[in-house]
C-alpha positions in Angstrom: -50.2 68.5 -32.7 -50.4 68.9 -28.9 -49.4 66.5 -26.1 -52.6 65.5 -24.3 -53.6 63.6 -21.1 -55.1 60.2 -21.3 -58.5 61.4 -19.9 -58.8 63.8 -22.8 -59.8 60.9 -25.0 -62.9 60.1 -23.0 -64.5 63.3 -24.4 -62.8 62.9 -27.8 -64.6 59.6 -28.3 -67.7 60.5 -26.3 -67.1 57.5 -24.0 -64.4 54.8 -24.3 -64.9 51.1 -24.7 -63.0 48.8 -22.2 -60.6 47.8 -25.0 -59.7 51.5 -25.7 -59.4 52.2 -21.9 -57.0 49.3 -21.6 -54.9 50.4 -24.6 -54.6 53.9 -23.2 -53.7 52.5 -19.8 -50.9 50.4 -21.3 -49.6 53.3 -23.4 -49.2 55.3 -20.2 -47.6 52.4 -18.3 -45.1 51.8 -21.1 -44.3 55.5 -21.2 -45.3 56.0 -24.8 -46.1 59.6 -25.8 -49.4 60.3 -27.5 -50.2 63.4 -29.6 -53.5 64.4 -31.3 -53.2 64.8 -35.0 -57.0 65.3 -35.7 -59.9 65.3 -33.3 -62.5 65.2 -36.1 -60.9 62.1 -37.7 -59.7 60.6 -34.5 -56.1 60.3 -35.6 -53.3 60.2 -33.0 -49.6 59.8 -33.0 -47.7 57.4 -30.7 -44.1 58.4 -29.8 -41.4 56.3 -28.3 -37.9 57.7 -28.7 -37.3 58.3 -32.4 -40.2 56.0 -33.3 -43.5 57.6 -34.4 -46.6 55.8 -35.5 -50.0 57.1 -36.4 -53.2 55.2 -35.5 -56.9 55.9 -36.3 -59.7 55.3 -33.8 -57.2 54.0 -31.2 -56.7 50.8 -33.1 -53.3 49.2 -33.7 -53.2 48.2 -37.3 -50.7 45.6 -38.3 -52.4 44.2 -41.4 -52.7 45.5 -44.9 -54.5 44.3 -48.0 -54.9 41.8 -49.4 -54.7 39.8 -46.1 -57.6 41.7 -44.5 -59.8 41.3 -47.6 -59.0 37.6 -47.9 -60.0 36.9 -44.3 -63.3 38.6 -44.7 -64.3 35.9 -47.2 -64.3 32.7 -45.2 -64.6 30.5 -48.4 -61.6 32.1 -50.0 -59.7 31.6 -46.7 -60.6 27.9 -46.7 -59.3 27.5 -50.3 -56.0 29.2 -49.5 -55.5 27.1 -46.4 -56.3 23.9 -48.4 -53.7 24.8 -51.0 -51.2 25.2 -48.2 -51.9 21.7 -46.9 -53.8 22.9 -43.8 -56.8 21.0 -42.7 -60.3 22.7 -42.9 -63.8 21.3 -42.7 -65.3 20.5 -46.1 -67.5 23.4 -47.2 -69.0 25.5 -49.9 -69.8 29.2 -50.5 -73.2 30.1 -51.9 -75.0 33.3 -52.8 -78.5 31.8 -53.0 -80.3 28.6 -51.9 -80.7 27.3 -55.5 -76.9 26.7 -55.6 -76.8 24.5 -52.5 -77.8 21.1 -53.9 -75.3 20.8 -56.7 -72.4 22.3 -54.7 -73.2 20.1 -51.7 -73.2 17.0 -53.9 -70.0 18.0 -55.7 -68.1 18.4 -52.5 -69.5 15.1 -51.2 -70.6 16.8 -48.0 -72.5 15.2 -45.1 -74.9 16.5 -42.5 -74.9 18.0 -39.9 -73.5 21.3 -41.1 -72.9 24.8 -39.9 -74.3 27.7 -41.9 -72.7 31.1 -41.3 -72.2 34.5 -43.0 -69.3 34.7 -45.4 -68.2 37.9 -43.6 -69.2 37.6 -40.0 -67.7 37.8 -36.5 -68.5 37.2 -32.8 -70.7 34.3 -33.7 -73.4 36.6 -35.2 -75.6 34.7 -37.6 -74.0 31.3 -37.1 -76.5 28.3 -37.3 -75.2 25.1 -35.7 -76.2 21.4 -36.1 -78.2 22.0 -39.4 -79.5 18.5 -40.3 -81.1 18.8 -43.7 -81.6 21.1 -46.8 -84.8 22.6 -45.5 -82.9 23.8 -42.4 -80.2 25.2 -44.6 -82.8 27.2 -46.4 -84.2 28.4 -43.0 -80.7 29.3 -41.8 -80.0 31.3 -44.9 -83.2 33.2 -44.4 -82.2 34.0 -40.8 -78.8 35.3 -42.0 -80.4 37.5 -44.6 -82.3 39.2 -41.7 -79.3 39.9 -39.6 -78.2 43.5 -39.2 -76.4 44.4 -42.4 -73.9 46.5 -40.5 -72.7 43.3 -38.8 -73.0 40.7 -41.5 -72.2 41.2 -45.2 -72.1 39.0 -48.2 -73.0 35.4 -49.0 -72.9 32.3 -46.7 -70.6 29.5 -46.0 -71.9 25.9 -45.4 -69.4 23.5 -43.8 -69.5 20.1 -42.1 -69.9 20.4 -38.4 -66.8 19.4 -36.4 -66.6 18.1 -32.8 -63.6 18.9 -30.6 -62.2 21.5 -28.2 -62.3 25.1 -29.6 -59.1 27.3 -29.5 -58.2 30.8 -30.6 -54.5 31.1 -31.4 -53.0 34.6 -31.9 -50.1 35.0 -34.3 -48.0 38.1 -34.7 -45.2 38.5 -37.3 -45.0 34.7 -37.9 -44.9 33.7 -34.2 -47.7 32.5 -31.9 -48.1 34.8 -29.0 -51.1 33.6 -27.1 -53.8 30.9 -27.1 -57.1 30.4 -25.3 -59.6 27.7 -25.2 -63.2 28.9 -25.7 -66.4 27.3 -24.4 -70.0 28.2 -25.1 -72.1 30.1 -22.5 -73.5 28.0 -19.7 -74.7 28.4 -16.1 -73.7 26.2 -13.1 -76.0 26.2 -10.2 -74.9 26.7 -6.6 -78.2 25.8 -4.9 -78.6 29.4 -3.6 -78.8 31.9 -6.5 -81.6 32.3 -9.0 -80.7 32.1 -12.7 -81.1 35.8 -12.9 -78.6 36.3 -10.1 -76.1 33.9 -11.7 -76.3 35.8 -14.9 -75.9 39.1 -13.1 -72.8 37.7 -11.3 -71.3 36.6 -14.5 -71.9 40.0 -16.2 -70.7 42.0 -13.3 -67.1 40.8 -14.0 -67.2 41.5 -17.7 -67.2 44.5 -20.1 -70.6 45.2 -21.6 -69.6 43.9 -25.0 -69.2 40.4 -23.5 -72.4 40.2 -21.4 -74.6 37.1 -21.5 -77.8 38.5 -22.9 -81.1 36.7 -22.3 -82.3 36.6 -25.9 -84.6 34.3 -27.9 -82.0 31.5 -28.0 -81.5 31.6 -24.3 -85.3 31.8 -23.6 -85.8 28.7 -25.7 -83.2 26.8 -23.6 -85.0 27.9 -20.4 -88.3 26.6 -21.9 -86.6 23.2 -22.8 -85.0 22.9 -19.3 -88.3 24.0 -17.6 -86.7 26.9 -15.8 -87.0 30.7 -15.7 -85.1 33.7 -14.4 -86.5 33.2 -10.9 -85.5 29.5 -10.7 -82.9 28.6 -8.1 -80.5 26.3 -9.9 -79.6 23.1 -8.0 -76.0 22.8 -7.0 -73.7 21.7 -9.8 -76.6 21.5 -12.3 -75.3 22.7 -15.7 -77.4 24.4 -18.3 -75.8 25.0 -21.7 -77.2 28.2 -23.1 -75.7 28.4 -26.5 -74.3 26.1 -29.2 -72.0 28.7 -30.7 -68.6 29.1 -29.1 -68.5 32.9 -28.7 -67.1 34.8 -25.8 -68.9 37.8 -27.0 -72.2 36.0 -26.4 -71.4 35.0 -22.8 -69.0 32.2 -23.4 -65.8 31.4 -21.4 -62.1 31.8 -22.2 -59.2 29.9 -20.6 -55.6 30.7 -21.2 -53.7 27.7 -22.5 -50.7 29.4 -24.1 -48.2 27.3 -22.3 -49.9 24.1 -23.3 -49.7 24.5 -27.1 -47.5 22.0 -28.8 -44.8 22.9 -31.3 -46.9 21.2 -34.0 -50.0 23.4 -33.4 -47.9 26.5 -33.0 -46.4 25.8 -36.5 -49.8 25.1 -38.0 -51.3 28.4 -36.7 -48.2 30.3 -37.9 -48.4 28.8 -41.4 -52.1 29.4 -41.6 -51.8 33.1 -40.9 -48.9 33.3 -43.4 -51.1 31.6 -46.0 -53.5 34.5 -46.0 -50.8 37.2 -45.8 -51.5 38.6 -42.4 -49.0 40.1 -39.9 -51.5 39.7 -37.0 -54.3 37.2 -37.0 -56.5 35.0 -34.9 -56.7 31.3 -35.8 -59.9 29.4 -34.8 -58.9 25.8 -34.5 -60.6 22.6 -33.3 -58.8 19.5 -32.1 -59.0 16.9 -29.3 -55.8 18.0 -27.6 -53.8 21.2 -28.3 -50.9 19.7 -26.3 -50.3 16.9 -28.8 -47.4 16.7 -31.3 -48.8 13.5 -32.8 -49.1 14.1 -36.6 -51.9 11.7 -36.8 -54.2 13.7 -34.5 -56.8 15.4 -36.5 -57.5 19.1 -36.4 -59.5 21.7 -38.4 -59.1 25.4 -38.9 -62.5 26.9 -39.0 -61.5 30.5 -39.9 -58.9 33.2 -39.5 -59.7 36.7 -38.2 -57.7 39.7 -39.4 -58.9 41.7 -36.4 -59.1 39.2 -33.6 -60.6 40.0 -30.2 -57.5 39.7 -28.1 -59.4 40.9 -25.0 -60.4 37.3 -24.5 -56.8 36.5 -23.6 -56.7 39.3 -20.9 -58.4 40.1 -17.6 -61.2 40.4 -16.7 -62.4 38.1 -19.5 -59.9 35.2 -19.4 -60.2 32.7 -16.5 -57.0 31.7 -14.8 -53.7 33.4 -15.8 -53.7 36.0 -18.5 -51.5 37.1 -21.4 -51.1 40.9 -21.9 -51.6 40.9 -25.6 -52.0 44.7 -25.6 -48.5 45.1 -24.2 -47.1 42.6 -26.8 -48.8 44.5 -29.6 -47.7 48.0 -28.4 -44.1 46.9 -27.9 -44.0 45.5 -31.4 -45.8 48.5 -32.9 -43.4 51.0 -31.3 -40.2 49.1 -31.9 -39.3 48.1 -28.3 -36.3 46.0 -28.0 -37.4 42.4 -27.3 
């Protein structure tokens, strides 16, 4: 092993993502040593005093099986949460369309529903506001055509829930951060074209979080009778996506200090129910500040490898939580 400089990793990884750049920056600022164990297998060792930890591909790994496996199956996650007394939307898991009718009836489900991959992330393959069985069939067909490297397995069908969307991060049984997420939209200023508004949004984001003008966005343009060269009137809002995904151009707002004791406990218990040390809880409710036990809420899913970048700059709007620092300090045994 040899002690290396941070810039060495740019060539080691043939280019670094913004997430990896930020991690290396925080390692340096926290005065954590870093040694190369294997270039070929991208294994490095972090050193702080007597503490030494190995990581692969510059990823801090807190979770072990079976937690990671359980979270990859959204239907199993829902079953475990239900057994723990945690509220989830009614839903079913299916491998083929012929199973839908009987399972739908048995669960006494109602339309509209959401159809999504059993093992998906970042909003990929999610079909919202599905209103009948024929649309379920069409949604399942779309999912089957999604890049198999991004979406694996069967599908989950669950009742569609209205409410504000939150991602709560839990580490070692304690909530450490929370952001409210909103779908991608554009707000006109009366001066810029739609293309310029999109460029302005993307200029402040890492590439992985760009708003891309794809088929879904083009269909919205057609419905709204606008195009990339249209100057959007001041304060006119065009909602571009139904799915709440920051990776698809959505917005993130830090609300960590607003989370009530009730919802902190719910998130912490949910992550514990699927045996994770570090997890992201996707929760919908009317008001995250409320301690009222009668206020309804639903946990949509739990992620065993959550995108904590959405809690940090430059993604999050308003104040930010340095989740990277929190994770590094925990990983390396810093005194809290």
